[in-house]
C-alpha positions as CSV (number, residue, x, y, z in Angstrom):
1,M,78.4,86.2,75.5
2,I,76.1,84.4,77.9
3,F,74.8,86.2,80.9
4,F,72.7,84.4,83.5
5,T,71.9,85.2,87.0
6,K,71.1,83.1,90.0
7,S,69.0,84.7,92.8
8,V,69.7,83.5,96.2
9,P,66.6,83.9,98.4
10,V,66.8,84.7,102.0
11,K,65.4,81.8,104.1
12,S,61.8,82.2,105.1
13,F,59.7,80.2,107.5
14,K,56.1,79.2,107.0
15,V,54.0,78.8,110.1
16,N,50.9,76.8,110.2
17,I,47.8,79.0,110.2
18,K,46.3,77.2,113.1
19,L,49.4,77.8,115.2
20,R,49.3,81.4,114.2
21,L,45.7,81.7,115.5
22,W,46.6,80.0,118.8
23,F,49.5,82.3,119.1
24,V,47.3,85.4,118.7
25,V,44.8,84.1,121.3
26,F,47.5,83.3,123.7
27,S,49.2,86.7,123.2
28,F,45.9,88.5,123.9
29,V,45.2,86.5,127.1
30,F,48.8,86.8,128.4
31,S,48.9,90.6,127.7
32,S,45.6,91.1,129.5
33,I,46.9,89.3,132.6
34,L,50.0,91.4,132.6
35,L,48.1,94.6,132.3
36,N,45.9,93.7,135.2
37,M,49.0,93.1,137.2
38,N,50.2,96.6,136.3
39,I,53.1,95.2,134.3
40,Y,53.9,97.1,131.2
41,I,55.5,95.6,128.1
42,C,57.7,97.9,126.1
43,S,58.6,97.1,122.5
44,A,62.4,96.8,122.1
45,S,62.4,96.9,118.3
46,A,62.2,100.6,117.9
47,S,65.1,101.4,120.2
48,D,67.3,98.4,119.3
49,I,67.5,99.4,115.6
50,P,69.9,102.2,114.8
51,T,68.4,105.1,112.9
52,Q,69.7,108.5,111.8
53,S,68.0,110.1,114.8
54,N,68.7,107.7,117.7
55,L,72.5,107.7,117.1
56,H,74.5,110.5,118.9
57,A,77.4,110.4,116.3
58,K,77.2,112.8,113.5
59,Y,78.9,110.3,111.3
60,C,79.0,106.5,111.7
61,A,79.7,103.3,109.9
62,L,79.0,99.6,110.7
63,I,80.8,97.3,108.3
64,D,81.5,93.6,107.8
65,G,85.1,93.4,108.8
66,D,85.8,90.5,106.4
67,N,84.8,92.2,103.1
68,G,84.3,95.9,104.0
69,R,80.6,95.9,103.1
70,L,78.7,98.8,104.7
71,L,75.9,97.3,106.8
72,F,74.7,100.6,108.3
73,G,75.8,104.2,107.8
74,K,75.0,107.7,108.9
75,D,76.7,110.2,106.5
76,S,79.4,107.6,106.5
77,D,81.1,109.1,103.4
78,V,81.4,112.6,104.7
79,E,84.9,113.8,105.5
80,A,85.6,114.8,109.1
81,P,88.5,115.0,111.5
82,M,89.1,111.8,113.5
83,A,91.3,112.9,116.4
84,S,93.3,110.1,118.1
85,T,91.7,107.3,116.1
86,T,94.4,108.3,113.7
87,K,96.8,106.3,115.9
88,I,95.5,103.0,114.6
89,M,97.3,103.7,111.3
90,T,100.4,105.1,113.2
91,C,100.6,101.8,115.1
92,L,100.0,99.6,112.0
93,V,102.7,101.4,110.0
94,A,105.2,101.0,112.8
95,L,104.4,97.3,113.2
96,Q,104.8,96.5,109.6
97,A,108.3,97.8,109.1
98,N,110.5,98.9,112.1
99,P,112.1,96.1,114.2
100,Q,110.4,96.1,117.6
101,D,113.6,96.3,119.5
102,Y,114.6,99.4,117.6
103,I,115.9,102.1,120.0
104,A,113.9,105.3,119.4
105,T,115.2,108.7,120.6
106,V,113.1,111.7,121.8
107,S,113.5,114.9,119.9
108,P,112.9,118.4,121.3
109,Y,109.9,118.7,119.0
110,A,108.3,115.4,120.1
111,A,108.8,116.4,123.8
112,S,106.9,119.6,123.1
113,M,103.6,117.9,122.2
114,P,100.5,118.9,124.2
115,D,98.6,116.6,126.5
116,V,97.9,113.7,126.7
117,Q,101.6,113.0,127.2
118,L,104.0,110.3,128.2
119,N,106.1,113.3,129.3
120,A,109.2,112.0,127.6
121,V,112.2,114.4,127.6
122,K,114.6,115.3,124.9
123,G,117.3,112.7,124.4
124,Q,115.5,110.0,126.3
125,Q,115.5,106.6,124.5
126,F,112.9,103.7,124.4
127,H,112.4,100.4,122.7
128,L,109.9,101.0,119.9
129,N,107.7,98.1,121.1
130,D,107.2,99.7,124.5
131,L,106.1,103.0,122.8
132,L,103.3,101.2,120.9
133,Y,101.5,100.5,124.3
134,S,101.9,104.1,125.3
135,L,100.4,105.1,121.9
136,M,97.4,102.8,121.9
137,L,96.6,102.3,125.5
138,K,96.9,105.9,126.8
139,S,97.0,107.8,123.5
140,H,100.1,109.8,124.3
141,N,100.6,112.5,121.7
142,D,104.4,112.9,122.2
143,T,104.7,109.1,121.8
144,A,103.0,109.3,118.4
145,V,105.6,111.9,117.2
146,I,108.5,109.9,118.7
147,I,107.3,106.8,116.7
148,A,106.8,108.9,113.5
149,E,110.2,110.6,113.6
150,N,112.1,107.4,114.4
151,Y,110.2,105.3,111.9
152,A,110.9,107.9,109.1
153,F,114.5,108.2,110.1
154,H,115.1,104.4,110.1
155,Y,113.1,104.1,106.9
156,L,115.3,106.6,105.1
157,C,118.4,104.9,106.5
158,T,117.3,101.6,104.9
159,H,115.6,103.1,101.9
160,P,117.7,106.1,100.8
161,E,116.1,106.2,97.4
162,F,112.8,107.2,99.1
163,L,114.4,110.6,99.9
164,S,115.1,111.2,96.2
165,S,111.4,110.7,95.5
166,M,110.6,113.3,98.1
167,Y,112.9,115.8,96.5
168,S,111.3,115.2,93.1
169,S,107.8,115.5,94.3
170,E,105.6,118.5,94.9
171,E,106.8,118.4,98.5
172,S,110.4,119.4,97.6
173,N,110.1,122.6,99.6
174,M,110.5,120.6,102.8
175,P,114.0,120.9,104.3
176,Y,115.7,117.6,103.8
177,D,119.3,118.8,103.4
178,F,120.1,118.0,107.1
179,L,119.8,114.3,106.2
180,T,123.3,113.8,104.9
181,D,124.8,110.6,103.6
182,D,126.8,110.2,106.8
183,I,123.8,110.5,109.1
184,L,121.7,108.1,107.0
185,A,124.6,105.6,106.9
186,S,124.8,105.5,110.7
187,D,121.1,104.6,111.4
188,D,121.7,105.9,114.9
189,S,118.5,107.6,116.2
190,S,120.4,109.5,118.9
191,I,121.0,112.2,116.4
192,L,117.3,113.1,116.6
193,S,117.9,114.8,119.9
194,T,119.8,117.5,118.0
195,F,117.2,118.1,115.4
196,T,115.4,121.4,115.1
197,A,111.6,121.6,115.1
198,A,111.7,122.1,111.3
199,E,113.9,119.1,110.8
200,S,111.6,117.0,113.0
201,K,108.6,118.2,111.2
202,A,110.2,117.1,107.9
203,L,110.5,113.5,109.3
204,V,106.9,113.6,110.5
205,H,105.9,114.7,107.0
206,I,107.6,111.7,105.6
207,F,105.8,109.4,108.0
208,A,102.5,111.1,107.2
209,R,103.1,110.4,103.5
210,I,103.7,106.8,104.2
211,M,100.4,106.7,106.2
212,N,98.6,108.2,103.2
213,E,100.2,105.7,100.8
214,K,99.0,102.9,103.1
215,A,95.5,104.4,103.2
216,S,95.5,104.4,99.4
217,E,96.5,100.8,99.3
218,F,93.4,100.1,101.4
219,G,91.2,101.9,98.9
220,C,90.7,105.0,101.1
221,S,90.4,108.0,98.8
222,H,88.8,110.3,101.4
223,T,91.4,110.0,104.1
224,Y,94.3,112.4,104.5
225,Y,96.9,112.3,107.3
226,I,99.0,115.3,108.4
227,T,99.9,114.3,111.9
228,P,100.6,110.9,113.5
229,N,98.6,111.7,116.7
230,G,95.4,113.1,115.2
231,L,95.7,116.6,116.6
232,D,93.6,119.1,114.5
233,S,95.8,120.2,111.6
234,T,95.6,121.8,108.2
235,D,98.2,122.2,105.4
236,E,98.2,123.4,101.8
237,I,96.4,120.3,100.7
238,G,93.6,120.3,103.2
239,E,92.5,119.2,106.7
240,H,93.5,116.1,108.6
241,H,90.4,113.9,108.0
242,T,88.8,110.6,107.1
243,T,85.2,109.3,106.8
244,A,83.4,107.0,109.2
245,Y,83.4,104.3,106.5
246,E,87.1,104.6,105.7
247,L,88.1,104.7,109.4
248,A,86.2,101.4,109.8
249,L,87.9,100.0,106.7
250,I,91.3,100.9,108.0
251,M,90.5,99.2,111.3
252,S,89.5,96.0,109.4
253,K,93.0,96.0,107.9
254,C,94.7,96.7,111.2
255,I,93.1,93.7,112.9
256,E,94.7,91.4,110.3
257,N,97.9,92.0,112.3
258,P,98.0,89.8,115.4
259,E,100.5,92.2,117.1
260,F,98.1,95.1,116.6
261,N,95.4,93.1,118.4
262,K,97.7,92.1,121.2
263,V,98.6,95.7,121.9
264,C,94.9,96.8,121.8
265,Q,93.7,94.0,124.1
266,T,96.3,94.7,126.8
267,K,94.7,96.0,130.0
268,S,97.9,97.5,131.4
269,Y,101.6,97.7,130.5
270,S,104.7,98.7,132.4
271,F,108.1,99.6,130.9
272,S,111.2,101.7,131.4
273,D,113.4,103.8,129.2
274,I,116.7,102.4,127.9
275,S,118.6,103.8,130.9
276,G,116.3,102.1,133.3
277,K,116.0,105.2,135.4
278,S,112.5,106.2,134.4
279,N,109.6,103.7,134.8
280,Y,106.2,104.0,133.2
281,S,102.8,102.2,133.6
282,V,99.9,102.7,131.2
283,G,96.3,101.5,131.5
284,N,94.0,100.9,128.6
285,A,91.6,103.9,128.1
286,N,89.3,101.8,125.8
287,A,86.7,101.2,128.5
288,F,84.5,99.3,125.9
289,L,86.9,96.3,126.3
290,N,85.2,95.7,129.7
291,M,81.7,96.8,128.6
292,Y,81.2,94.5,125.6
293,D,82.3,90.9,125.0
294,H,84.6,90.0,122.1
295,I,86.0,93.4,121.4
296,I,89.4,92.6,119.9
297,A,90.6,96.2,119.2
298,G,89.6,99.8,119.7
299,K,90.7,103.4,119.9
300,T,89.2,106.5,121.4
301,G,89.9,110.0,120.3
302,F,89.0,113.6,121.1
303,T,89.9,117.1,119.9
304,G,87.9,120.3,120.0
305,N,87.2,120.1,116.3
306,A,86.6,116.4,116.0
307,G,84.6,115.8,119.1
308,Y,84.6,112.4,120.7
309,C,85.5,109.6,118.2
310,Y,85.7,105.9,118.5
311,V,86.5,102.9,116.3
312,C,86.4,99.2,117.5
313,A,86.4,95.7,116.1
314,Y,84.1,92.8,117.4
315,Q,84.9,89.2,116.5
316,A,83.1,86.1,117.5
317,D,81.3,83.1,116.0
318,G,82.9,83.6,112.6
319,R,81.7,87.2,112.4
320,T,83.7,90.4,112.4
321,F,82.0,93.8,112.8
322,I,83.7,97.2,112.8
323,V,82.1,100.3,114.2
324,A,83.4,103.8,113.5
325,L,82.0,106.9,115.2
326,L,83.0,110.5,114.4
327,A,81.8,113.7,116.1
328,C,80.0,111.6,118.8
329,G,79.3,114.4,121.2
330,W,81.5,117.0,123.0
331,P,82.4,117.4,126.7
332,S,79.7,116.3,129.1
333,N,78.7,113.7,126.5
334,K,81.7,111.4,126.9
335,T,79.6,108.2,127.1
336,Y,77.7,108.7,123.9
337,K,80.2,106.7,122.0
338,W,79.7,103.7,124.2
339,K,75.9,103.9,123.7
340,D,76.2,104.2,119.9
341,A,78.8,101.4,119.7
342,R,76.6,99.0,121.7
343,L,73.5,99.9,119.7
344,L,75.2,99.2,116.4
345,L,76.9,96.0,117.5
346,N,73.7,94.6,119.0
347,Y,71.9,95.3,115.8
348,A,74.7,93.6,113.7
349,R,74.7,90.5,115.9
350,E,71.0,90.1,115.8
351,H,70.4,90.8,112.1
352,Y,73.6,89.6,110.2
353,L,74.4,85.9,110.0
354,P,76.9,84.0,107.8
355,K,75.3,82.4,104.7
356,E,76.9,80.6,101.8
357,I,76.3,82.3,98.5
358,L,78.6,80.4,96.2
359,S,80.0,76.9,96.3
360,P,82.3,75.0,93.9
361,S,80.4,73.5,91.1
362,I,80.4,72.4,87.4
363,L,78.1,74.5,85.3
364,T,75.5,72.7,83.3
365,K,75.7,75.1,80.3
366,E,78.4,73.8,77.9
367,I,80.6,76.1,75.8
368,T,81.0,75.5,72.0
369,V,84.6,75.0,71.0
370,Q,85.8,76.2,67.6
371,D,88.6,74.4,65.7
372,G,89.0,71.9,68.6
373,K,89.1,68.1,68.8
374,S,86.1,68.3,71.0
375,S,83.1,70.3,70.0
376,T,82.1,71.4,73.5
377,I,83.6,71.9,76.9
378,Q,82.3,72.4,80.4
379,A,83.3,75.2,82.8
380,E,83.4,75.2,86.6
381,V,83.7,77.5,89.6
382,C,86.3,76.4,92.1
383,Y,85.5,78.9,94.8
384,S,83.1,79.2,97.7
385,Y,81.9,82.4,99.2
386,T,80.2,83.0,102.5
387,C,79.3,86.4,104.0
388,L,77.1,88.0,106.5
389,L,73.5,88.7,105.4
390,S,70.3,90.0,106.8
391,D,66.8,88.9,105.9
392,S,66.4,92.0,103.7
393,D,69.5,91.6,101.6
394,Q,69.0,90.8,97.9
395,I,71.5,88.4,96.4
396,N,72.3,87.9,92.7
397,V,75.1,85.7,91.3
398,V,75.8,86.7,87.7
399,Y,77.8,84.4,85.4
400,K,79.5,85.9,82.3
401,I,80.5,83.2,80.0
402,P,81.2,83.2,76.2
403,E,79.0,81.1,73.9
404,T,82.0,79.9,71.9
405,I,85.7,79.6,72.6
406,R,88.5,78.9,70.2
407,A,90.9,76.0,70.7
408,P,93.5,75.3,72.0
409,I,92.2,75.4,75.6
410,K,94.1,74.3,78.7
411,S,92.5,72.8,81.8
412,G,92.1,75.5,84.4
413,Q,92.1,78.3,81.8
414,P,89.8,81.2,82.7
415,V,86.9,81.6,80.3
416,G,84.5,83.8,82.2
417,T,83.6,85.3,85.5
418,V,81.1,84.9,88.3
419,T,80.2,88.1,90.2
420,I,78.3,88.2,93.5
421,Y,76.0,91.2,94.0
422,I,74.4,92.2,97.3
423,N,71.7,94.8,97.0
424,E,73.0,95.6,93.5
425,L,76.5,96.2,94.8
426,S,79.4,94.1,93.4
427,I,81.0,92.4,96.4
428,Q,83.2,89.6,95.0
429,E,84.3,88.3,91.6
430,Y,85.8,84.9,90.7
431,P,87.0,83.3,87.4
432,V,85.1,80.6,85.7
433,I,87.6,78.0,84.4
434,C,87.6,75.2,81.9
435,C,87.3,71.7,83.3
436,T,89.5,69.9,80.7
437,S,92.0,70.7,77.9
438,V,91.0,70.7,74.2
439,D,93.7,70.6,71.5
440,K,93.4,72.5,68.3
441,I,92.5,70.3,65.4
442,S,95.3,70.1,62.9
443,F,95.3,69.8,59.1
444,M,96.2,66.1,59.4
445,D,93.3,65.7,61.8
446,S,90.9,67.3,59.3
447,F,92.3,65.3,56.4
448,S,92.0,62.0,58.4
449,D,88.5,62.9,59.3
450,V,87.6,63.5,55.7
451,L,89.1,60.1,54.7
452,T,87.2,58.4,57.5
453,R,83.9,59.9,56.4
454,F,84.2,59.4,52.6
455,L,86.5,56.5,52.0
456,P,85.3,53.0,53.1
457,L,87.8,50.8,54.9
């Protein structure tokens, strides 16, 4: 097996020595003039670079939204409650399955949720799409439960086999007997207005399980959802929690959905219930939309246990950055999250630029072919890869290719891999494929070859 690496150096710039000397002299003279004028120059570098000490958040993560690479972290892998930033997953799950014109009904349990509330009442009905704006713009806790219950109910109506899996799981102690075949066949959400708190909690439990399955799909092994609104909660498994890194990773998946971004970017939204008798207007509580350009999505959060939390996505000039902040101060420190988010995004924009690491190419090293009509074959990489890099990032491109390969070989057949490492961390892997086909040499081919060699024509 052949292993070879290709180091990709970060660009450096050589400055003529004379120019450097002139620059030093000019800087000295210019600084002296400014000091005589009582003008003080303050270095921006120290305050503009995030450190463990100058960030207010107890846990934070800055990631490349395109590949999930951690660019900066502060205890980014420590589990902690995340308050209403939970609702980005609630919104994503609802967007990916339920029809947006689905009519959702308010249960007594949903109506009992604490502030912040839409103040929906038992039996009231809404279009699900309207509730997404209530959820994301104003972070209404009752709305999150309305969405969760109605989503779970509709999901069970259209996927009745899912209920069987709930019965056979370790969660079989939940009361699902109320979901009779007749109720599920109707797919009429109005029945939710008659459900008890225990029955509503069973539906919320189903929704939370779907949220957890989605988190697992994203590779989040340290995230656990109990509630759809992020209120502090604990069950027999543990606490409602995530990590700063995984919260950022979840947001990177959320912004792949254009409807999610549309909701998050809306400044204000007005709607009414199905009866038309009650009208609502919600404004976007994500003030960072107006404080920082190119923010495409964001969600605030706060509970007494979680503190102030925030997650947002920045996208411009071919770059996507995600910032996640957990435990970023408590009351009287409400603006800390804006300061931390700005500091991290400024740092990312200044230090991380897109650079091509891999491009399509035919490898110069040939592979020996055994039992083939050709003795060697060339391999190629058909992929290109560009990502955000800083000047301090160390890049290695490692090719893993066999020295020999046995015929027959088909054009395009994978024969090896090329793996991209950034700072010794594997980021991306692609197959190395054969450029051409090689047939296996047959007995008649071998016999003919012998005749050609030893018998004159």
